[in-house]
N, C-alpha and C positions, 0 to 999 in steps of 0.2 A: 613248846610242850617243856626244851630247855629252858625258858625265860620265867615260866612259871614254875620252873623247879626251886627257882631263884629266889622265889617269894619268902623265903624265911630269910634271906639274909639282907633282904631289901634293907631294913630298917635297923639291921649293926652298925656298930660306932665304928669310926674310920679306924684303921690301923695306925700304929706307931710309922711306918713309911711312908702312910699319907701327910702326916705331920712333916718329916722332912721334904718329901719332893713337892709338894707345893702349897699346902697351908698354912704353916709358918711364914716360907717365905712372903707367900701375899697376904699375909694380915701384917706382918713388918714393913711391907711397900717397899721393900728390894725394887731398886732400878731392872727393868727388863732384862740387862745383859747378863746382870748377878742371881737375879732367878731364874734365867735359862741356863745355867750353870750350878748353882748350889744345888737343889733337888737330887740333882744325880751323879755327885760327885764330889769328893772329897780330899783333904788335905792328907799327904804321906811325904814321909823323909824335908820336912821341917816347912818348905813353902809350897813345894809342888802338888799339883792340882790332880788326880786321876780321876779316871771315870768316864762319866758318859753325856753323849750332849743327845737330846729327845726334843727337839726346839715343838716341831707338832704336837707331840704327846701334850706338854709344858703350855703351849699355847692355848691349847681345847681348856685346860682350867679356869682359865683367865672368865672368862663371860659366864661361869658357873659361879665361881668365885664372888664373884658382883652381885647376882643374884640370890643364889644360895648362904652363901659362908658357912657356917661350919655345920650345916643342915646335909647328913651324908645320904638319904632316897634320892634326891633328884641325880647326884651326878653318876648311881649305880643307874639307874633309869636311862641315862646318856649312856651308859658303857653295852647298857640291853639291846638300845637302839641302834649302836655302831655294829652288835655284835649280830645283829638282826640282818641290818643291810649289808654285811661280811658273806654272810649265809644266802641271804637271795643273789649276791654276788655271783657266789660258785654255781647256784641255783640254776641261774643263767647262762653260766660260761660251760656247765656238765649240759644244758641243752644243746651245743654244737655240736657233742659228742653221741646224744642220745642218753645222758644218765642225768637229764639237769635237776628232778624228783631227789633220785637217792645219793646226787653230788651233796643236795642241800641239806638232808636229811645227814649224812655223814658228818658234813660240816657242824651243824647243830649240835649232834651227840659229840664232837670232839672234845677230851677229857682236860687239854692244856687252856681251852677255854674257863673253865670253874675259876680257875685262879686268876685269870684277868678279870671276870664279873665280879668274882668277891671283894677281891682289893682292889680300888679303886686309883692305886698309881698303876694298876697293868694296862693300865689304858692303849699306852703303845703298842701292847701283844693282841689288840685289837686293830688299833689304826693301820700298821703295817700290812698284814694279811689282805684289809680290803683295797689300800693300796697297792698292793701286789698283784691280787687276781685279779683287779682291774687294768693295769698297766698290761698283761698279759692277754686277758681281751682285746685292747684295744689295739694290739701287734697286732693279734691275730686278723682284726676285724681291716689291717692296711691288707694283708693279703689279696691280691686280683684285681683291686683296684690301680686302674690305668695311671691316673696321677690325682692321686689326695692330693686337697691343700694342706697348708702348712703345719694349721692347725691339729690338724688326722693325725701328721708325722711327727709333729712335736707333743702330741699328748701321752704316749705309752713311757719317754722319758722324764714327761711331767710328773707323772704319777708313779714311775719309780724316784723321783727326787723326791716325794712323798712319805711313802714308803719309807726311804733312808732317813728321812728326815723325822719318823715316829719313833721308830728303833731300829737297833740293828739288822735284827731277822729281817729287816727291810731290802738287804743287798743281796737276796735271795731271789728279789723279781728283775735285775739287771740279768745273769744268767736264764734264768727263764724266760725272760722276753727276748734275748737273742736266739736261744734256744727256740723258741715257739716260733721266732722271724722267717728263721734257717730252715727248719724240720715242718715246719706246719703248710700244708696237710700231710 
């Protein structure tokens, strides 16, 4: 239902920030390093660059730009699919505590997601929580296993890094994973 409520905005044009974040740098053919820095940062005090580095969010636009160029609705469809994956991850995680469907419904109705879905450059707001919840879920899955394999042991950390590479809010997955590790069940 949340995704259906977004249908009227599906065909809206890009926001000015979308041009700054990814459209202009990709259209200019900036090198990868410059592209990763340019969209989320600016220059202050002469030559000092300040801002953010969101490599995973930035990299997610490249294949779409190659396919769609300056057609906005496919980018929004991708964001809705990422949003749905996040809601499903919350629902599956909630199943562990007997609250799967209500948890997924609460995630789907989160008012903060509307901004990320309407503004294409808000994709980091969708990717970071997705990887964050997957990191906590992977941490909890380790509980009780006598000798988990190397990949299972590394997976929570890898997912935390992916959350961090998506947006700054991905930092929340680190303490959440630590708390889950020490306090669950």
